[in-house]
MITI-922832 format. One record per residue: residue number from 1; residue in three letters; chain; x, y, z of N, C-alpha, C, O in turn. Coordinates in steps of 0.02 Angstrom, whole numbers. Each point is the difference from the previous one (the first is absolute). Layout:
N
PT   pos   code   unit      nc1      nc2      nc3     cac1     cac2     cac3      cc1      cc2      cc3      oc1      oc2      oc3
PT   NUM    ALA      A        X        Y        Z        X        Y        Z        X        Y        Z        X        Y        Z
...
***
This chain:
79
PT   pos   code   unit      nc1      nc2      nc3     cac1     cac2     cac3      cc1      cc2      cc3      oc1      oc2      oc3
PT     1    UNK      A     -221     -256     1354      -13       55      -44       41       -9      -63       57      -25        3
PT     2    UNK      A      -85       44      -59       35       -8      -64       15       69      -30      -44       43       -3
PT     3    UNK      A      106      -34      -19       20       61      -36       16      -20      -71       25      -55      -13
PT     4    UNK      A      -38      100      -34       12      -14      -70       61       39      -24        6       60       11
PT     5    UNK      A       38      -96      -43       61       29      -28      -16       30      -68      -39      -29      -38
PT     6    UNK      A       69       86       22      -10       29      -66       30      -47      -53       47      -37       15
PT     7    UNK      A      -75       39      -74       23      -45      -54       74        8      -15       34      -49      -15
PT     8    UNK      A       -8      109       20       71       12      -16       47      -28       53       59      -11      -13
PT     9    UNK      A      -85       -1       74       43      -24       55        1      -76        6       43      -27       34
PT    10    UNK      A      -90       -7      -65       -4      -74        5       65      -33      -23       26      -43       37
PT    11    UNK      A        2       60      -95       61      -34      -22       58        8       49       41      -46        8
PT    12    UNK      A      -36      104       24       53       12       48       -5      -49       59       50      -28       22
PT    13    UNK      A     -110       19        3      -11      -47       56       16      -71      -23       33      -37       37
PT    14    UNK      A      -55       18      -96       11      -68      -24       74      -14      -14       21      -58        0
PT    15    UNK      A       18      111      -12       73       -9       -9       37       -7       66       60      -13        1
PT    16    UNK      A      -96       22       55       31      -12       65       12       61       43       29       -6       54
PT    17    UNK      A      -52       65      -76        8       59       42      -59        2       49      -57       11      -21
PT    18    UNK      A       69      -22       85      -54      -10       48      -18       60       42      -32       -7       52
PT    19    UNK      A       53       65      -74      -25       61       31      -50       31      -48       14        6      -60
PT    20    UNK      A      -72       13       86      -50       32      -42       -7       72       24      -21       14       56
PT    21    UNK      A       39       31     -100       -4       71       16      -72       24       -6      -40      -27      -39
PT    22    UNK      A       24       78       78      -68       26        4      -29       16      -69      -58      -14      -13
PT    23    UNK      A       98       44      -30      -26       19      -66      -12      -59      -47      -27        8      -54
PT    24    UNK      A       47      -69       75      -12      -60      -40      -67      -32       16      -20      -49      -32
PT    25    UNK      A      -15       75       82      -65      -27       18      -54       36      -40        3       61       -8
PT    26    UNK      A      -52      -98      -15      -57       28      -36      -46       32       52      -34      -36       37
PT    27    UNK      A       32      100      -34      -38       36       51      -76       -5      -10      -38       19       44
PT    28    UNK      A       17      -43     -102      -72       -7      -12      -28      -62       34      -61       -7        5
PT    29    UNK      A      105      -38       17      -23      -63       29       32      -10       68       49       33       17
PT    30    UNK      A      -78      -78       21       29      -16       66      -25       48       53      -43       42      -13
PT    31    UNK      A       69      -49       71      -22       41       56       59       34       33       50       15      -33
PT    32    UNK      A      -57       -3       96       52       34       39       21      -46       58      -28        5       55
PT    33    UNK      A       76      -49      -67       24      -44       54       36       40       54       20       57      -10
PT    34    UNK      A      -12      -88       67       34       30       56       74      -20        0       20      -46      -34
PT    35    UNK      A       20       82       72       71      -13        7       12      -73       20      -28      -23       50
PT    36    UNK      A       69      -12      -87       18      -68       16      -51      -52      -20       11      -60       11
PT    37    UNK      A      -66       81      -41      -51      -48      -20       24      -42      -59       32       26      -46
PT    38    UNK      A      -47      -91       48       15      -44      -55      -51       12      -56      -60        0       13
PT    39    UNK      A       85       10      -74      -44       13      -57       16      -47      -57       57      -21       -9
PT    40    UNK      A     -108        4      -29       10      -36      -63       14       53      -53      -31       53        0
PT    41    UNK      A       77      -69      -45       14       44      -56      -22      -37      -63       20      -57      -12
PT    42    UNK      A      -63       90      -27      -28      -31      -60       14       43      -61       14       60        5
PT    43    UNK      A      -19      -91      -64        5       39      -62      -70       26      -17      -48      -13       36
PT    44    UNK      A       42       49      -90      -63       30      -20      -54      -49      -17      -59       18       -2
PT    45    UNK      A       77      -81      -11      -50      -51      -15      -21      -38       63      -42      -46       -4
PT    46    UNK      A       71       64       61      -19      -32       63       43      -60       18      -13      -33       51
PT    47    UNK      A       64       18      -91       45      -56       14       45       19       59       34       51       -3
PT    48    UNK      A      -34      -92       55       42       14       59       73      -13      -18       18      -54      -23
PT    49    UNK      A       24      106       34       71       -5      -15       42      -16       61       55      -26       -6
PT    50    UNK      A      -82       41       65       36      -14       61      -30       37       59      -54       29       -4
PT    51    UNK      A       91      -31       59      -21       34       62       58       42       26       58      -15      -11
PT    52    UNK      A      -77       68       46       50       44       29      -28       36       60      -58       -7       18
PT    53    UNK      A      102       47       13      -19       40       58       -5       73      -22       44       25      -35
PT    54    UNK      A      -97        8       55      -15       68      -22       29       52       48        0      -11       61
PT    55    UNK      A       23       66      -89       24       57       39      -29       64      -30       21       20      -54
PT    56    UNK      A      -69       11       87      -32       60      -28       44       62        0      -16       49      -34
PT    57    UNK      A       70      -50       72       41       61        8       65       -1      -41       35       50       -1
PT    58    UNK      A      -20     -105      -32       62       -7      -37      -12        5      -75      -54      -18      -23
PT    59    UNK      A      103       42      -15       -6       -4      -72       -5      -72      -25      -29      -13      -52
PT    60    UNK      A       58      -34       91       -7      -71      -15      -63      -23       36        1      -13       60
PT    61    UNK      A      -56        9      -97      -65      -14       30       -8      -72       22      -32      -15       50
PT    62    UNK      A       63      -32      -88       -6      -71       16       68      -33       -7       35       10      -49
PT    63    UNK      A      -18      -48       99       60      -42       -2      -24      -72       -4      -29      -26       48
PT    64    UNK      A       42       -6     -105      -25      -67      -12       36      -51       43       61        5       10
PT    65    UNK      A      -97      -53       17       31      -56       36      -16      -67      -32       30      -50       18
PT    66    UNK      A      -76       49      -66      -16      -62      -35      -21       17      -71      -38       47      -11
PT    67    UNK      A       61      -86      -36      -21        7      -69      -45      -59      -16       15      -57       19
PT    68    UNK      A      -70       70      -52      -51      -52      -11      -50        4       56        0       47       39
PT    69    UNK      A      -44      -95      -36      -51        0       51       25      -35       63       -3      -61        6
PT    70    UNK      A       28      101       41       25      -27       63      -46       20       57      -45       41       -9
PT    71    UNK      A       55      -70       67      -43       17       57       18       70       28       57       22       -7
PT    72    UNK      A     -105       11       37       15       65       31       42       -7       62        0      -52       32
PT    73    UNK      A       35      105      -14       37        1       62      -49       21       55      -34       51       -6
PT    74    UNK      A       31      -91       58      -42       16       57       42       -9       63       53      -30       -4
PT    75    UNK      A      -75       55       61       38      -11       62       14      -74       13       52      -17       29
PT    76    UNK      A      -97      -26      -50       10      -72       11       55      -30      -44       29      -50       18
PT    77    UNK      A      -15       82      -76       51      -28      -44       69       31       10       49      -24      -28
PT    78    UNK      A      -45       76       68       64       33       13       30      -30       64      -32       -1       52
PT    79    UNK      A       94      -22      -58       33      -29       60       64       36       15       34      -16       48
***
C-alpha cells in the first residue's frame, strides 16, 4: 500500500526525521492500512521516498525503516 506525504512534510523526511505524524499524510490519497502493515511513502508526484510500518492508533502514523525504494518487511524477512 502506498501513502502520500504532504508537500510540506517531504523536506523533513529527506533531512532524516523518520517518524511521520498523522497530520503529515495527504488524506486525499492512499488508503487505510492495518496496524503493523508495511507501507510505501511517496511524495505528491508519486516518487517513492521509503518504507515504514503503519500504526492507525498513534499520532506517529508511520515509522520509517528504509529510505529509498527498499523491500517490504514480511514474516519471511524478519528473523
